[in-house]
C-alpha positions as CSV (number, residue, x, y, z in Angstrom):
1,M,-19.5,25.0,-21.1
2,A,-16.8,23.5,-23.3
3,P,-17.4,20.1,-25.0
4,R,-16.3,17.1,-23.1
5,G,-13.5,16.3,-25.6
6,V,-12.1,19.8,-25.5
7,I,-11.9,19.8,-21.7
8,A,-10.2,16.4,-21.8
9,Q,-7.6,17.5,-24.3
10,E,-6.8,20.7,-22.4
11,G,-5.7,18.6,-19.4
12,F,-3.0,17.0,-21.6
13,S,-1.8,20.1,-23.5
14,K,1.2,20.8,-21.1
15,P,3.7,18.6,-19.3
16,R,2.0,16.8,-16.4
17,R,3.5,16.0,-13.0
18,I,2.9,13.1,-10.6
19,V,3.6,14.2,-7.1
20,T,4.7,11.5,-4.5
21,I,6.8,11.4,-1.3
22,E,10.6,10.9,-0.9
23,A,12.7,9.4,-3.7
24,G,13.3,5.7,-3.3
25,G,10.9,3.1,-1.9
26,G,7.5,1.9,-3.0
27,N,5.8,5.2,-3.6
28,D,8.5,6.6,-5.7
29,N,8.8,3.4,-7.8
30,V,5.0,3.3,-8.4
31,A,5.0,7.0,-9.5
32,R,7.9,6.5,-11.9
33,L,6.3,3.5,-13.5
34,L,3.0,5.3,-13.9
35,A,4.8,8.3,-15.4
36,L,6.6,6.0,-17.9
37,G,3.4,4.3,-18.9
38,M,1.4,7.5,-19.3
39,G,4.2,9.0,-21.4
40,N,4.3,6.0,-23.6
41,D,0.5,6.3,-24.0
42,G,1.0,9.4,-26.2
43,G,-0.1,12.0,-23.7
44,G,3.1,14.0,-23.7
45,R,5.8,14.4,-21.0
46,V,5.0,13.2,-17.5
47,I,7.5,14.1,-14.7
48,V,7.7,12.8,-11.1
49,E,8.0,15.4,-8.4
50,N,9.2,14.1,-5.0
51,R,7.7,16.1,-2.1
52,G,8.8,14.3,1.1
53,G,7.9,15.3,4.6
54,A,5.3,14.7,7.4
55,S,4.4,11.2,6.3
56,G,3.0,12.2,3.0
57,V,1.2,15.4,4.2
58,V,3.5,17.7,2.1
59,A,2.8,15.7,-1.1
60,A,-0.9,15.6,-0.4
61,E,-1.1,19.4,0.2
62,T,0.9,20.1,-2.9
63,V,-1.8,18.4,-5.0
64,I,-4.7,19.7,-3.0
65,K,-3.6,23.3,-3.7
66,A,-2.8,22.7,-7.4
67,A,-5.1,23.9,-10.2
68,P,-7.8,21.3,-11.0
69,D,-6.8,21.0,-14.6
70,G,-5.5,17.4,-14.8
71,L,-1.8,18.5,-14.9
72,T,-1.0,17.6,-11.3
73,L,-1.7,14.2,-9.8
74,L,-0.9,12.5,-6.5
75,S,0.5,8.9,-6.4
76,I,0.6,7.6,-2.9
77,S,0.0,4.6,-0.7
78,G,-2.9,3.9,1.5
79,S,-1.2,5.9,4.3
80,L,-3.0,8.9,2.7
81,W,-6.3,7.8,4.2
82,T,-5.1,5.8,7.2
83,L,-2.8,8.6,8.6
84,P,-5.8,10.8,9.6
85,L,-7.1,7.9,11.7
86,M,-3.9,8.1,13.8
87,Q,-3.1,11.8,14.0
88,S,-4.4,15.2,13.1
89,V,-3.7,16.2,9.5
90,P,-4.5,19.4,7.6
91,Y,-6.4,17.6,4.9
92,D,-9.5,15.5,4.3
93,P,-8.6,12.6,2.0
94,V,-12.2,12.3,0.8
95,A,-13.2,16.0,0.5
96,D,-9.9,17.4,-0.7
97,L,-8.9,14.9,-3.4
98,A,-10.7,13.1,-6.2
99,P,-9.8,9.3,-6.6
100,V,-8.8,8.4,-10.1
101,T,-7.7,4.7,-9.8
102,L,-6.4,2.2,-7.3
103,A,-3.3,1.4,-9.4
104,V,-1.6,-1.6,-7.8
105,S,-1.7,-3.6,-4.6
106,S,0.8,-5.8,-2.9
107,P,0.2,-8.4,-0.2
108,N,2.4,-8.7,2.8
109,I,4.0,-12.0,3.8
110,L,3.8,-13.5,7.3
111,V,7.3,-14.8,7.9
112,V,9.0,-16.4,10.9
113,N,12.5,-17.1,11.9
114,P,13.2,-20.8,11.0
115,A,14.0,-21.6,14.6
116,L,10.4,-21.0,15.6
117,P,8.7,-24.5,15.7
118,V,5.8,-23.6,13.4
119,K,5.2,-24.3,9.7
120,S,1.6,-23.0,9.4
121,V,-0.6,-20.2,10.6
122,R,-2.6,-22.6,12.7
123,Q,0.5,-23.8,14.4
124,L,1.6,-20.2,15.0
125,I,-1.7,-19.3,16.6
126,A,-1.6,-22.4,18.8
127,L,1.9,-21.5,19.9
128,A,1.1,-17.9,20.6
129,K,-1.9,-18.9,22.7
130,A,0.2,-21.3,24.6
131,R,2.8,-18.7,25.3
132,P,1.0,-15.3,25.6
133,G,3.3,-12.3,25.5
134,A,6.4,-14.5,24.7
135,L,6.5,-14.0,20.9
136,N,7.7,-10.7,19.4
137,Y,7.0,-9.3,15.9
138,S,9.1,-6.6,14.2
139,T,7.8,-3.6,12.3
140,A,8.9,-0.3,11.1
141,G,6.7,2.8,11.4
142,A,3.5,2.8,13.6
143,G,0.5,2.4,11.3
144,S,2.5,1.0,8.5
145,S,1.0,-1.8,6.4
146,G,3.1,-4.4,8.3
147,H,2.1,-3.0,11.7
148,L,-1.6,-3.0,10.8
149,S,-1.3,-6.5,9.4
150,A,0.1,-7.7,12.7
151,E,-2.5,-5.9,14.8
152,L,-5.3,-7.3,12.7
153,F,-3.8,-10.8,13.1
154,K,-3.7,-10.3,16.9
155,S,-7.2,-9.1,17.0
156,M,-8.8,-11.8,14.9
157,A,-6.7,-14.7,16.3
158,G,-7.0,-13.5,19.9
159,V,-3.3,-13.8,20.6
160,D,-0.9,-11.7,22.6
161,I,2.3,-11.0,20.5
162,V,4.5,-8.0,21.3
163,R,5.5,-5.3,18.8
164,V,9.2,-4.4,18.6
165,A,9.4,-1.1,16.7
166,Y,12.3,-0.2,14.4
167,K,13.1,3.0,12.6
168,G,13.5,1.2,9.3
169,G,12.9,-2.0,7.5
170,A,16.6,-3.0,7.3
171,A,17.2,-3.2,11.0
172,S,13.8,-5.0,11.5
173,M,14.8,-7.6,8.9
174,T,18.3,-8.1,10.4
175,D,16.9,-8.9,13.9
176,L,14.2,-11.2,12.4
177,I,16.9,-13.2,10.6
178,S,19.1,-13.3,13.7
179,G,16.3,-14.5,15.9
180,Q,16.0,-11.4,18.1
181,V,12.4,-11.3,17.1
182,Q,10.3,-14.3,16.0
183,L,8.0,-13.1,13.2
184,S,7.0,-10.2,11.0
185,F,4.5,-9.1,8.3
186,T,6.9,-7.9,5.6
187,S,6.6,-6.6,2.0
188,T,7.1,-9.0,-0.8
189,G,10.2,-7.3,-2.1
190,S,12.0,-7.1,1.3
191,S,11.6,-10.8,2.3
192,A,11.2,-13.0,-0.8
193,G,14.9,-13.4,-1.3
194,H,15.4,-14.4,2.4
195,V,12.6,-16.9,2.1
196,Q,14.2,-18.4,-1.0
197,T,17.6,-18.8,0.8
198,G,16.0,-20.3,3.9
199,R,16.9,-17.5,6.2
200,L,13.2,-16.9,6.8
201,R,10.1,-19.2,6.6
202,A,7.0,-17.9,4.9
203,L,3.7,-19.1,6.3
204,A,1.0,-17.1,4.4
205,V,0.0,-14.0,2.5
206,T,-2.2,-11.2,3.8
207,S,-4.4,-11.0,0.7
208,A,-7.8,-12.5,0.6
209,K,-6.9,-14.9,-2.2
210,P,-3.6,-16.6,-3.2
211,S,-1.2,-14.2,-4.9
212,A,0.5,-14.9,-8.2
213,L,3.5,-13.1,-6.7
214,L,3.9,-15.8,-4.1
215,P,2.8,-19.1,-5.6
216,G,2.1,-21.9,-3.2
217,L,1.5,-19.6,-0.1
218,P,-2.0,-19.8,1.3
219,P,-3.9,-16.7,2.4
220,I,-4.2,-16.2,6.2
221,A,-7.9,-16.2,5.6
222,S,-7.9,-19.8,4.6
223,E,-5.7,-20.8,7.6
224,G,-8.2,-20.4,10.4
225,L,-8.9,-16.7,10.1
226,P,-11.7,-16.3,7.6
227,G,-12.2,-12.7,6.5
228,Y,-8.6,-11.7,7.2
229,E,-7.2,-9.3,4.5
230,L,-4.8,-6.4,4.6
231,V,-2.7,-5.4,1.6
232,S,-0.5,-2.4,0.7
233,T,-2.3,-0.3,-1.9
234,Y,-1.1,2.6,-4.2
235,G,-3.5,4.9,-5.8
236,V,-3.7,8.1,-7.9
237,F,-5.7,11.2,-7.0
238,A,-6.4,14.6,-8.6
239,P,-7.4,17.8,-6.9
240,A,-11.0,17.7,-5.6
241,K,-12.5,20.1,-8.1
242,T,-11.1,18.5,-11.3
243,P,-13.9,18.3,-13.8
244,P,-15.3,14.7,-14.4
245,A,-14.3,14.8,-18.0
246,I,-10.7,15.3,-17.1
247,I,-10.8,12.6,-14.4
248,E,-12.2,10.2,-17.0
249,R,-9.4,11.1,-19.5
250,I,-6.7,10.6,-16.9
251,H,-8.3,7.4,-15.8
252,Q,-8.3,6.0,-19.3
253,S,-4.7,6.9,-19.8
254,L,-3.6,5.3,-16.5
255,V,-5.6,2.1,-17.1
256,R,-4.1,1.7,-20.6
257,A,-0.6,2.2,-19.2
258,L,-1.2,-0.2,-16.3
259,R,-2.4,-2.9,-18.6
260,T,0.5,-2.8,-21.0
261,P,2.6,-6.0,-20.8
262,E,5.8,-3.9,-20.0
263,I,4.3,-1.9,-17.1
264,R,2.4,-4.9,-15.7
265,E,5.6,-7.0,-15.8
266,R,7.7,-4.3,-14.2
267,F,5.2,-4.0,-11.3
268,F,5.1,-7.7,-10.9
269,K,8.9,-7.9,-10.6
270,A,8.7,-5.2,-8.0
271,G,6.3,-7.2,-6.0
272,A,3.0,-5.5,-6.9
273,E,-0.1,-6.6,-8.9
274,V,-2.0,-4.3,-11.2
275,V,-5.5,-3.4,-10.1
276,A,-6.5,-0.4,-12.4
277,S,-9.8,0.2,-10.7
278,T,-12.5,2.7,-11.6
279,P,-12.7,5.9,-9.6
280,Q,-15.9,4.6,-8.0
281,E,-14.3,1.3,-7.0
282,F,-11.3,3.2,-5.5
283,A,-13.6,5.4,-3.5
284,A,-15.3,2.3,-2.1
285,V,-12.0,0.8,-1.1
286,I,-11.2,4.0,0.9
287,R,-14.5,3.9,2.6
288,A,-14.1,0.2,3.5
289,D,-10.6,0.8,4.8
290,N,-11.6,3.7,6.9
291,Q,-14.4,1.7,8.6
292,K,-12.3,-1.5,9.1
293,L,-9.0,0.0,10.0
294,G,-10.5,2.9,12.0
295,K,-11.9,0.4,14.4
296,L,-8.7,-1.6,14.5
297,I,-6.6,1.6,15.1
298,R,-9.0,2.8,17.9
299,D,-9.1,-0.6,19.6
300,A,-5.3,-1.0,19.5
301,K,-4.7,2.6,20.4
302,I,-2.3,3.1,17.5
303,R,-0.8,6.5,17.1
304,S,1.7,7.5,14.4
305,D,5.4,7.7,15.5
């Protein structure tokens, strides 16, 4: 067996690639910032390879089938491990991939059209209970972070609000602003500007604690729904049989990159907070999500679009 340091160095001896889904959007932005940070860390060239298709399945399979030498990584959102809860997929996110780090997370914002007569989560819950089935919420893809945030809210608050599905976030936002729908659980980046201009009213964030991204907004958990939490997450994986020494070397490089002021600030401006977890902490998050969201998805009978 080669010494630990030799194995680790071999994983950096050639250009590395970070595989993610389609160009544009959150996954692509995270992958490119990670590649920039790792390249700046002195580990050589890091390229981003976009492999779109099948809601991330193509990207995942690309990495699963790659050599476990540390040269190919997967950067992807939590959809990697929630998708199998909603449809059959040709991979097992736990058995086929090795978690390296939960890189960043981003809370959603509960926003309402300003015409809705509520200024707090408690008032929204009271109104929804007084008018069951009368309030609509907009969302893009089934099983998206915004969709799951809304369904968790419905379940914990015991309210009946109706999903209006859209093919994309832009159309969803347009109808929310115009009042065709009354509320939504949106990403920080997509709605913060509309909140600032008064076109939308922000009530709370979906993280367990207040977020530095959205100062002054309380967590839903502190507004009558203790225990509520659902955030967008982005993590990095390697092929399952990658040696532990290489996983550790990749993890160290990623954490150093994520904690540099430049990369941290760029993520912050994009609406995400750096986490930089250990592989073990990341694995624990996946297990907890599968348990919590699996029950939510089964109870709400959510299937992917």
